[in-house]
C-alpha positions, 0 to 999 in steps of 0.5 A: 863552238861545240858543234864546230869542234865536234865537226872538225874532230870528225873530219880529223878522224878521217885524216888519220895519223902519220909516222911510226917510230921504231928501233932497229931492223930485223927479219919478219916473223909470222904475225908481225905484218911483213911488208909486201913484195918489193917493199924493202926490209922491215924495221921493227919499232919499239915502244918508248912510252905512253903519253896519252889515253883516250879523252872522254870528252872527244872519244879519242886521242891523236898524237902528231907533229913531233919536233925537237926543240933547241933544248933537246926535248921533243914537242908533240901535239895531241889533236883531240885533247879537250880544254884543260888537257895538254894540247902541246907537250914537251917530252924528255925522251931519255928520262921518259917524262912529259910535261904540259906546254900549252892548252886552250879551249879552242884549237885542234892543233895538227902539227908543230914546227920551230921557225928558223927565223924567230925561233917560235913554235908554230901550230896549225889549227885545223878547226879554225883555219889558223896558224898560231905561234908560241914562245918555246916555253908555251907562253905568248900565244899569237895568231900568225895568220887567219882569214881567207886565202883566194876566197877560201879559209884554209884547213891547215894540216901540216907545215914546213919552213924554208931557210928564210922562215917563210911558211908552207902549209898543206891545206886540206880544203875539200876533204869533208866534201870529198872534193880535190880542192886542196892546196899548198899555201905559202905564207911570208914570214911576217904573216902578211901575204899568203900565196897559193902555189898549187891547187886541185890536190886530193886532201894534202896532208904531209909536207916537207922540203927535200934536202936541198930546199928545191922542192916540196914533197906533198902526200895526198891522203885520198889518192894515196900518192906523194907529189913533188912540187918544185919551188926553188928560190921564188914563190911560184910553181914549175910543174907538180908531178906524181912522184910515188904511188903508195900501195897502202891497201886500206891505209892512206898517206899521212905526214912526211919527214925527210932524212939527210940522205933525202929518204922519205918517211911516209906515215900511214893512216889506218895502219900503225906503220910507215913506208920509207922511200928514196928520192927516186921512189924506190921502197926501201923499208916498212916501219912496223909496230909489233903485232902484239901491240894491240889498239893502235891504228895510226902512225902519224909522224916522226922526228929523227934526232938532229945529227943522229939516227934515233927516230921517234914516231907518234902512234895512236889508237884506242890503246892511247897515244904512244911514242915508238922508236926505231933507227932511221936510215940516215941522220936527222935534219930540219926536214926530219922533224914532222911538221 
């Protein structure tokens, strides 16, 4: 088990992190890492709190999957937390306090989402190719899906739900081999049937429905692109296409969130920043952590307050795992919770 866990964590380190969170917009100052020409305005993210430090057992910390629960608290996962340390945390963003919700000796959980069908919290276990669910308080762990899909076990990274509670998974199959064998997998809400909707993807990471639930935005980490996959009301595909080519330099595309106006918040692995696009691919803004915030290497994901514009971004690196906050361009909806 230790060999498997270490191997999986090494793979996860190559995946990186997603979303940056920050407060407010502002002009670029020298040394703050201005966005490139044509990249829109710069939004400066501000530190809210530190949630974790680097774990001695795994050599890193990596925060992911921020999602707001019905109680208004923000749920966050720590992908590389060892057994006994919080793998799922609940954060009071106003009081700046956090408590452990769940831990185990097994999983490497890379995302979190609440189901609109049963209200449970669903986690993707990258290390074991499983989807598990918890009661909102972290109790009653259940295995929702495990096993092979079309002859291959998944490497589930992020998840998204449709209105009916069916689950859509970005499957990073082929990542460790450097092969474009990634998939988008749909799992019926009862966990009994899994269907491959798209394959041949280059390490798919982020996944989110658009505001009308007509299609999925999918980020492909090793190609630095965002693809669009029409889904509609049926479990099938009608023509995936490249929607956005992300100029990330040494950084790579990670998770995705979508606000009420349909804007995409694309996390960057290898840079503590986030690129914001409209639905037509125009770069609207770049969310940046101030240059003085040293020891941060990834901005994995973001959650925007439901009905509000305050955004909370998970940022990690040798300095630890942090929440940063910024003002989003539009209000938060279900798709604004990073899966």
